NUZAKE-404336 format. One record per atom (N, C-alpha, C): residue in three letters; residue number from 1; atom name; y, x, z; chain. Coordinates in steps of 0.001 Angstrom, whole numbers, plus 524288, in hexadecimal, padded with zeros to 5 digits. Layout:
<pts>
r	k	a	Y	X	Z	c
ala	NUM	CA	Y	X	Z	A $
...
</pts>
This chain:
<pts>
r	k	a	Y	X	Z	c
met	1	N	7B59E	7EA81	7F7A0	A $
met	1	CA	7B97F	7EE51	7F751	A $
met	1	C	7BEC5	7EC0C	7F6C1	A $
ile	2	N	7C165	7EC4C	7FADC	A $
ile	2	CA	7C7A7	7EA25	7F967	A $
ile	2	C	7CAD4	7EDB0	7F7A4	A $
glu	3	N	7CDDF	7EA7B	7F305	A $
glu	3	CA	7D0D2	7EF1B	7F127	A $
glu	3	C	7D710	7ED9F	7F29F	A $
val	4	N	7D9EB	7F146	7F2C4	A $
val	4	CA	7DF30	7F067	7F49F	A $
val	4	C	7E30A	7F525	7F17E	A $
tyr	5	N	7E4FB	7F163	7EFF9	A $
tyr	5	CA	7EAF8	7F37F	7EB67	A $
tyr	5	C	7EFEB	7F34E	7EE28	A $
ile	6	N	7F08E	7F7FE	7EEE4	A $
ile	6	CA	7F66E	7F899	7F2AD	A $
ile	6	C	7FA8A	7FB1F	7EF21	A $
asp	7	N	7FEC9	7FA5B	7EF86	A $
asp	7	CA	803EA	7FCD8	7EE2B	A $
asp	7	C	8084F	7FBCD	7F14E	A $
gly	8	N	80B2E	7FF50	7F16E	A $
gly	8	CA	81163	8004A	7F40C	A $
gly	8	C	814FC	80030	7EFF9	A $
ala	9	N	81999	7FE54	7F04F	A $
ala	9	CA	81E8B	7FEE2	7ED6D	A $
ala	9	C	82342	7FDD0	7F002	A $
ser	10	N	825E7	80210	7EE55	A $
ser	10	CA	82BE7	80206	7EF72	A $
ser	10	C	830E3	8013D	7EB8F	A $
ala	11	N	834D5	7FC55	7ED12	A $
ala	11	CA	838BC	7FCC1	7E9FA	A $
ala	11	C	83DCD	80090	7EAD3	A $
gly	12	N	83C84	8057F	7E9A5	A $
gly	12	CA	83FBB	809BC	7EB94	A $
gly	12	C	83B21	80CED	7EEBC	A $
asn	13	N	83DEB	81137	7EE8C	A $
asn	13	CA	83A60	81632	7F0E1	A $
asn	13	C	83D31	81961	7F544	A $
pro	14	N	83DE2	8174D	7F9F9	A $
pro	14	CA	83C61	81348	7FBA9	A $
pro	14	C	83F36	80DEE	7FAC5	A $
gly	15	N	83C0D	809BC	7FCD7	A $
gly	15	CA	83EF8	805A2	7FB87	A $
gly	15	C	83AFA	80093	7FDA0	A $
pro	16	N	83CBD	7FBDF	7FBED	A $
pro	16	CA	8393B	7F8E1	7FDB8	A $
pro	16	C	83378	7F7E4	7FB99	A $
ser	17	N	82FDA	7F72A	8000A	A $
ser	17	CA	82B27	7F96F	7FCFD	A $
ser	17	C	8264E	7F4AC	7FEC9	A $
gly	18	N	8219C	7F46F	7FC7A	A $
gly	18	CA	81EA7	7F1B0	7FDF9	A $
gly	18	C	81870	7F27B	7FCE5	A $
ala	19	N	81510	7F114	7FE6C	A $
ala	19	CA	81028	7F288	7FE61	A $
ala	19	C	80D33	7ED2C	7FB52	A $
gly	20	N	80942	7EE18	7F880	A $
gly	20	CA	806DA	7EAA2	7F52A	A $
gly	20	C	800FE	7EAFE	7F4E6	A $
ile	21	N	7FE1D	7E6D0	7F751	A $
ile	21	CA	7F874	7E77D	7F909	A $
ile	21	C	7F5FE	7E3AE	7F5CA	A $
phe	22	N	7F18A	7E446	7F2BE	A $
phe	22	CA	7ED9E	7E1C1	7F02E	A $
phe	22	C	7E8D0	7E281	7F2A4	A $
ile	23	N	7E725	7DF0F	7F4A8	A $
ile	23	CA	7E0B1	7DFCB	7F605	A $
ile	23	C	7DD5B	7DBD8	7F32B	A $
asn	24	N	7D88E	7DE6D	7F102	A $
asn	24	CA	7D53D	7DA39	7EFBC	A $
asn	24	C	7CF4A	7DB87	7F1BB	A $
ala	25	N	7CEC4	7D6C1	7F5C9	A $
ala	25	CA	7CA19	7D80A	7F9B9	A $
ala	25	C	7C514	7D4FD	7F86B	A $
asn	26	N	7C2D4	7D694	7F3BC	A $
asn	26	CA	7BF97	7D41A	7F1F0	A $
asn	26	C	7C0B1	7CE75	7EF72	A $
gly	27	N	7C3F8	7CE1D	7ED24	A $
gly	27	CA	7C621	7C8EA	7EA84	A $
gly	27	C	7CAC6	7C626	7ECAD	A $
glu	28	N	7CA9A	7C709	7F1EA	A $
glu	28	CA	7CF55	7C4DB	7F4C8	A $
glu	28	C	7D26C	7C9FA	7F4D8	A $
val	29	N	7D84E	7C740	7F2C0	A $
val	29	CA	7DC41	7CA54	7F1BC	A $
val	29	C	7E167	7C935	7F610	A $
phe	30	N	7E339	7CDB9	7F7D0	A $
phe	30	CA	7E85B	7CD46	7FB28	A $
phe	30	C	7ECA8	7D0B7	7F826	A $
arg	31	N	7F05C	7CF81	7F94D	A $
arg	31	CA	7F61A	7D156	7F70B	A $
arg	31	C	7F998	7D308	7FC66	A $
tyr	32	N	7FB9D	7D58D	7FA7B	A $
tyr	32	CA	7FF1B	7D796	7FFA2	A $
tyr	32	C	804E1	7DA2B	7FD79	A $
ser	33	N	808B0	7D777	7FEE7	A $
ser	33	CA	80EEB	7DADE	7FD78	A $
ser	33	C	81142	7DC82	802B2	A $
ile	34	N	811A5	7E13C	80323	A $
ile	34	CA	81360	7E287	80967	A $
ile	34	C	818CE	7E5F7	80847	A $
pro	35	N	81D33	7E2D7	80A73	A $
pro	35	CA	821C1	7E51C	80A87	A $
pro	35	C	82144	7E997	80DEA	A $
leu	36	N	822A3	7EF38	80C41	A $
leu	36	CA	822C2	7F37F	80FC9	A $
leu	36	C	8287D	7F615	81119	A $
gly	37	N	82D71	7F37B	8103A	A $
gly	37	CA	830F2	7F503	811AE	A $
gly	37	C	8331C	7FAC3	80D48	A $
glu	38	N	836B6	7FD86	80F90	A $
glu	38	CA	8391C	80124	80D21	A $
glu	38	C	835BE	806B5	80EA9	A $
met	39	N	833A3	8083D	8091B	A $
met	39	CA	8314E	80D5E	8091B	A $
met	39	C	82EF2	80FB9	803C7	A $
thr	40	N	82D84	813C4	80339	A $
thr	40	CA	82C74	81602	7FD6C	A $
thr	40	C	82818	811A2	7FBA0	A $
asn	41	N	827AF	81390	7F6E8	A $
asn	41	CA	8225F	8117A	7F49B	A $
asn	41	C	81D2A	8138E	7F564	A $
asn	42	N	81CE1	81935	7F64E	A $
asn	42	CA	8190E	81B55	7F7E9	A $
asn	42	C	8174A	81A1E	7FDA7	A $
glu	43	N	81BB2	818F4	801CB	A $
glu	43	CA	81A5A	816BE	8055C	A $
glu	43	C	81940	81179	804E3	A $
ala	44	N	81A32	80E20	801EB	A $
ala	44	CA	818B2	80947	800EB	A $
ala	44	C	8126A	80904	7FFD2	A $
glu	45	N	81167	80CB4	7FC29	A $
glu	45	CA	80B98	80D79	7FA61	A $
glu	45	C	80795	80E71	7FEFE	A $
tyr	46	N	809E3	81167	80199	A $
tyr	46	CA	80646	8122B	80791	A $
tyr	46	C	80622	80DFB	80A5E	A $
his	47	N	809E8	80A3B	80B4B	A $
his	47	CA	80A4C	805D1	80F56	A $
his	47	C	80755	80223	80C9E	A $
ala	48	N	80808	80125	807C7	A $
ala	48	CA	802F1	7FD37	80488	A $
ala	48	C	7FDEB	7FF6C	804E5	A $
phe	49	N	7FC96	802C7	806C1	A $
phe	49	CA	7F741	804FE	8069D	A $
phe	49	C	7F6CB	80469	80D2E	A $
ile	50	N	7FA0B	805B1	80FD4	A $
ile	50	CA	7F86A	804E3	81574	A $
ile	50	C	7F803	7FEA2	81634	A $
lys	51	N	7FBEB	7FB4F	81464	A $
lys	51	CA	7FB9D	7F677	81487	A $
lys	51	C	7F630	7F2EE	813CC	A $
gly	52	N	7F3D0	7F570	80EA9	A $
gly	52	CA	7EFE2	7F427	80CD5	A $
gly	52	C	7EB35	7F60D	80FE1	A $
leu	53	N	7EB8C	7F910	81232	A $
leu	53	CA	7E718	7FAAA	8153E	A $
leu	53	C	7E6EA	7F76E	81A7B	A $
glu	54	N	7EB88	7F73A	81D13	A $
glu	54	CA	7EC0E	7F3BA	82180	A $
glu	54	C	7EA48	7ED20	8201F	A $
ile	55	N	7EBC8	7EB9D	81A94	A $
ile	55	CA	7E9AD	7E62C	818D8	A $
ile	55	C	7E2F5	7E665	81973	A $
cys	56	N	7E1B4	7EB4A	817A0	A $
cys	56	CA	7DB5A	7EAED	81693	A $
cys	56	C	7D9CA	7EBA2	81A6B	A $
leu	57	N	7DB09	7EDA8	81FFE	A $
leu	57	CA	7D9EC	7EE37	82463	A $
leu	57	C	7D977	7E99A	8277D	A $
glu	58	N	7DDA0	7E5D1	8271C	A $
glu	58	CA	7DEF9	7E1A5	828A6	A $
glu	58	C	7DA62	7DDB8	82766	A $
lys	59	N	7D906	7DE5D	82146	A $
lys	59	CA	7D607	7DAAF	81FDC	A $
lys	59	C	7D06F	7DB57	81FFD	A $
asn	60	N	7CEF0	7E091	823F2	A $
asn	60	CA	7CAA6	7E164	824FF	A $
asn	60	C	7C7AB	7E3B4	81F7F	A $
phe	61	N	7C9A5	7E64C	81CA6	A $
phe	61	CA	7C6D8	7E856	8177E	A $
phe	61	C	7C4D5	7EC2A	81896	A $
lys	62	N	7BFC2	7EDDB	8179D	A $
lys	62	CA	7BCC8	7F3A3	8184F	A $
lys	62	C	7BCA8	7F6A5	813F7	A $
thr	63	N	7BC6E	7F496	80FFB	A $
thr	63	CA	7BB63	7F918	80B5A	A $
thr	63	C	7C11E	7F872	80738	A $
val	64	N	7C47B	7FB27	80627	A $
val	64	CA	7C869	7F970	802C0	A $
val	64	C	7CA86	7FE92	7FF35	A $
ser	65	N	7CC4C	7FE3C	7FA42	A $
ser	65	CA	7CD11	8009D	7F6CB	A $
ser	65	C	7D40D	800A1	7F5E6	A $
phe	66	N	7D626	8028A	7F6A0	A $
phe	66	CA	7DC93	802FB	7F5BD	A $
phe	66	C	7DCBB	80510	7F0E2	A $
arg	67	N	7E01A	80374	7ED3B	A $
arg	67	CA	7E3AA	8041B	7E959	A $
arg	67	C	7E782	804CF	7E954	A $
thr	68	N	7EA3F	808D7	7E84C	A $
thr	68	CA	7F073	809EE	7E6BC	A $
thr	68	C	7F11F	80DCA	7E271	A $
asp	69	N	7F6BD	80C0C	7E1C0	A $
asp	69	CA	7F86D	80F7C	7DC6F	A $
asp	69	C	7FBAE	8142D	7DEDE	A $
ser	70	N	7FB81	814BE	7E3F7	A $
ser	70	CA	7FF86	81850	7E716	A $
ser	70	C	7FB82	81E0D	7E780	A $
glu	71	N	7FD98	82132	7E3B6	A $
glu	71	CA	7F9AA	825DC	7E3F7	A $
glu	71	C	7FC1C	82A0E	7E901	A $
leu	72	N	7FFAE	82868	7EA2D	A $
leu	72	CA	80171	82AF8	7EFE6	A $
leu	72	C	7FD18	82988	7F46B	A $
val	73	N	7FC20	823BB	7F48D	A $
val	73	CA	7F8D0	821E8	7F812	A $
val	73	C	7F304	822F4	7F685	A $
asn	74	N	7F23B	8229E	7F36E	A $
asn	74	CA	7ED0D	8244D	7F20A	A $
asn	74	C	7EB22	82917	7F2AD	A $
asn	75	N	7EE6E	82C7C	7F0FF	A $
asn	75	CA	7ED66	83359	7F198	A $
asn	75	C	7ED49	833FF	7F7B2	A $
gly	76	N	7F207	831B8	7FBC6	A $
gly	76	CA	7F181	832FE	7FF41	A $
gly	76	C	7EC0A	83110	80233	A $
val	77	N	7EA55	82C7A	80235	A $
val	77	CA	7E573	829F3	803E4	A $
val	77	C	7E083	82D67	8012B	A $
glu	78	N	7E0C0	82E93	7FC0C	A $
glu	78	CA	7DBC2	833BE	7FC09	A $
glu	78	C	7DCF6	83779	7FE99	A $
lys	79	N	7E0BD	83B3E	7FEF9	A $
lys	79	CA	7E173	83EE6	802BB	A $
lys	79	C	7E2C6	83F0B	8075C	A $
glu	80	N	7E339	8396A	8082B	A $
glu	80	CA	7E4C6	838E0	80ECA	A $
glu	80	C	7EA52	83CB8	810A0	A $
phe	81	N	7ED08	83D84	80C13	A $
phe	81	CA	7F226	840D3	80C7D	A $
phe	81	C	7F649	83F4E	8094F	A $
val	82	N	7FB78	83FE8	80B92	A $
val	82	CA	7FFEA	8406E	80835	A $
val	82	C	80377	843F0	80908	A $
lys	83	N	806D3	84578	806E8	A $
lys	83	CA	80A0C	84A13	806C2	A $
lys	83	C	80EFD	848A9	8093E	A $
asn	84	N	81021	84507	806E1	A $
asn	84	CA	814BA	8422C	809FC	A $
asn	84	C	81470	83F40	80EB5	A $
arg	85	N	81687	8423E	813E9	A $
arg	85	CA	81699	84007	81918	A $
arg	85	C	8177D	83A8C	819F9	A $
val	86	N	81AE4	838C4	81667	A $
val	86	CA	81C84	83244	81778	A $
val	86	C	81833	82EF4	815F8	A $
tyr	87	N	8137C	83099	81323	A $
tyr	87	CA	80F64	82D6B	81233	A $
tyr	87	C	80AC8	82F34	815EB	A $
ala	88	N	80B29	8335A	818FC	A $
ala	88	CA	80782	83447	81C09	A $
ala	88	C	805EE	83132	82028	A $
pro	89	N	808A5	82D30	82355	A $
pro	89	CA	80717	82AD5	826A3	A $
pro	89	C	80630	82555	823F5	A $
leu	90	N	807C8	823E6	81FA0	A $
leu	90	CA	804D7	81EDD	81C5F	A $
leu	90	C	7FF41	82117	81A35	A $
leu	91	N	7FE7D	82639	818F3	A $
leu	91	CA	7F8FB	825E9	81656	A $
leu	91	C	7F4E3	82701	81C17	A $
glu	92	N	7F8B0	8294D	8202D	A $
glu	92	CA	7F4E7	828D8	825F8	A $
glu	92	C	7F2C8	823D3	82655	A $
lys	93	N	7F6C8	8205B	826C5	A $
lys	93	CA	7F5F2	81A43	82895	A $
lys	93	C	7F16F	81825	82487	A $
ala	94	N	7F348	818F6	81EEE	A $
ala	94	CA	7EE4F	815BB	81C13	A $
ala	94	C	7E979	8179A	81B5B	A $
leu	95	N	7E8C8	81E17	81C50	A $
leu	95	CA	7E3DE	8210E	81DBC	A $
leu	95	C	7E159	81CAE	8225C	A $
gln	96	N	7E2C9	81E08	82644	A $
gln	96	CA	7E1D3	81A8B	82BD6	A $
gln	96	C	7DF4A	815CC	829D5	A $
leu	97	N	7E25E	81255	8271C	A $
leu	97	CA	7E102	80CF7	82724	A $
leu	97	C	7DC51	80CE8	822DE	A $
ala	98	N	7DC7F	8105C	81E28	A $
ala	98	CA	7D89B	810DB	81AC0	A $
ala	98	C	7D3AD	811E9	81D69	A $
gly	99	N	7D3B3	8159B	82212	A $
gly	99	CA	7CF23	8164B	823A9	A $
gly	99	C	7CC50	81263	826E3	A $
gln	100	N	7CEDA	80E10	82719	A $
gln	100	CA	7CC43	809B3	82A69	A $
gln	100	C	7C772	805A0	827A6	A $
phe	101	N	7C866	8071B	82267	A $
phe	101	CA	7C4EA	804BB	81E89	A $
phe	101	C	7BFA4	8060C	81E2C	A $
asp	102	N	7BB96	802CD	81D10	A $
asp	102	CA	7B61C	80707	81BDB	A $
asp	102	C	7B671	808F0	81726	A $
leu	103	N	7B967	806EE	81357	A $
leu	103	CA	7B8FF	80A31	80ECA	A $
leu	103	C	7BF78	808A0	80BA8	A $
phe	104	N	7C19B	80CEB	80A4E	A $
phe	104	CA	7C699	80C6E	80896	A $
phe	104	C	7C7D9	810AA	803AC	A $
phe	105	N	7C8F0	80F14	7FFBC	A $
phe	105	CA	7CA1E	8111F	7FAC6	A $
phe	105	C	7D048	810F8	7F9D6	A $
met	106	N	7D20B	814C8	7F733	A $
met	106	CA	7D70B	8147D	7F47D	A $
met	106	C	7D6AB	81844	7EF9E	A $
lys	107	N	7D9D9	81412	7EB2A	A $
lys	107	CA	7DA48	814B4	7E57B	A $
lys	107	C	7DF25	814B7	7E33F	A $
trp	108	N	7E0A1	8199B	7E109	A $
trp	108	CA	7E54A	817E2	7DDE2	A $
trp	108	C	7E486	815CA	7D90F	A $
ile	109	N	7E7EE	81113	7D71F	A $
ile	109	CA	7EA07	80EE0	7D39C	A $
ile	109	C	7ED72	80F1A	7D066	A $
pro	110	N	7EDEC	80EF3	7CAAF	A $
pro	110	CA	7F353	80F48	7C89D	A $
pro	110	C	7F620	809C6	7CA3D	A $
ser	111	N	7FA64	80A13	7C924	A $
ser	111	CA	7FD53	804D2	7CC0A	A $
ser	111	C	7FD81	8010B	7C846	A $
ser	112	N	7FB31	80187	7C3CD	A $
ser	112	CA	7FA77	7FD7B	7C016	A $
ser	112	C	7F5F7	7F9E8	7C1D8	A $
thr	113	N	7F1FF	7FB24	7C552	A $
thr	113	CA	7EEFC	7F812	7C689	A $
thr	113	C	7EEAE	7F73F	7CC7E	A $
asn	114	N	7F427	7F738	7CF87	A $
asn	114	CA	7F4B2	7F6BD	7D467	A $
asn	114	C	7FA1D	7F332	7D473	A $
lys	115	N	7FA76	7F08D	7CFA1	A $
lys	115	CA	7FE25	7EBE1	7CF74	A $
lys	115	C	7FDFF	7E6E1	7D313	A $
met	116	N	7FAAE	7E632	7D590	A $
met	116	CA	7FB16	7E1BC	7D9ED	A $
met	116	C	7FD2E	7E296	7DF4C	A $
ala	117	N	7FB86	7E8B0	7DEDB	A $
ala	117	CA	7FE3D	7EB62	7E52A	A $
ala	117	C	8044C	7EBB2	7E3C3	A $
asp	118	N	8047E	7EE43	7DF69	A $
asp	118	CA	80ACE	7EE51	7DE09	A $
asp	118	C	80D77	7EA6A	7DEEB	A $
glu	119	N	80BBF	7E660	7DCDE	A $
glu	119	CA	80EB1	7E14A	7DC27	A $
glu	119	C	8100E	7DEB0	7E21F	A $
leu	120	N	80C60	7E00B	7E633	A $
leu	120	CA	80CF3	7DE65	7EAA1	A $
leu	120	C	80F80	7E207	7ECF8	A $
ala	121	N	810C0	7E5EC	7EC87	A $
ala	121	CA	8138D	7EA05	7EF2E	A $
ala	121	C	81A27	7EA87	7EDA6	A $
arg	122	N	81A1C	7E80F	7E7DD	A $
arg	122	CA	81FFA	7E73B	7E6A7	A $
arg	122	C	821A7	7E1D5	7E912	A $
lys	123	N	81EC7	7DCFD	7E92B	A $
lys	123	CA	81F14	7D91F	7EB8F	A $
lys	123	C	8213B	7DABC	7F0F7	A $
ala	124	N	81EDA	7DE09	7F448	A $
ala	124	CA	82018	7DECE	7F98C	A $
ala	124	C	824C0	7E1B3	7F8BD	A $
ile	125	N	826DD	7E503	7F7C5	A $
ile	125	CA	82AF1	7E871	7F5FA	A $
ile	125	C	8301B	7E26C	7F631	A $
arg	126	N	82ED2	7DF21	7F2AA	A $
arg	126	CA	83378	7DA90	7F2AD	A $
arg	126	C	83370	7D73F	7F893	A $
ser	127	N	82ED7	7D7B3	7FB7C	A $
ser	127	CA	82E43	7D613	7FFE4	A $
ser	127	C	8310E	7D863	804A0	A $
asn	128	N	832AB	7DDE3	80447	A $
asn	128	CA	8359F	7DFB4	8085C	A $
asn	128	C	83A62	7DD04	80A4D	A $
pro	129	N	83BDA	7DDA9	81039	A $
pro	129	CA	84132	7D93D	81063	A $
pro	129	C	8455C	7DD20	80E06	A $
ala	130	N	84900	7DA9A	80B2B	A $
ala	130	CA	84CF5	7DD72	808C1	A $
ala	130	C	85079	7DFF3	80DE3	A $
lys	131	N	85385	7E440	80C16	A $
lys	131	CA	855BA	7E695	80F46	A $
lys	131	C	85BB9	7E4C9	81031	A $
arg	132	N	85D47	7E3B5	81454	A $
arg	132	CA	86316	7E205	815B3	A $
arg	132	C	8666B	7E713	81425	A $
met	133	N	86A02	7E3CA	811FA	A $
met	133	CA	86F3E	7E612	8102C	A $
met	133	C	87352	7E56D	813E0	A $
asp	134	N	874CF	7E8F9	816B7	A $
asp	134	CA	879A7	7E6E0	81B09	A $
asp	134	C	87E5A	7E7E2	8184F	A $
ser	135	N	882B0	7E39B	81746	A $
ser	135	CA	88746	7E556	81590	A $
ser	135	C	88AED	7E75D	81917	A $
glu	136	N	88E15	7ECD5	8174E	A $
glu	136	CA	89129	7EE08	81AA2	A $
glu	136	C	895AF	7EC46	81B9A	A $
</pts>
């Protein structure tokens, strides 16, 4: 079983954001820090999930177990529903991608056990292009 740890982070809410994805594929490790541009922390969490799913599909993984410290994402996946309409299209896309695996699992974990994905997400924030400040 492939273990995938995901985290989204924002410097501000909204602010520069990043996705951190840490994959343990039977001893082979993959690390991703993906800058996401400006968005809220919750949007970053969903985008980290979607990016993780896309990476796993590209790698042709068939059985995956995702771990997240985002209760919003975990509950959305479990219930296949989110109250906030902003997240509905993100959840819909994630569920469509998750349905392409032979086996898909999602588990909530405390942030203290998701440190690698968190570090990767914070690194991604710093990789966002700097905003240009035009002088007036």
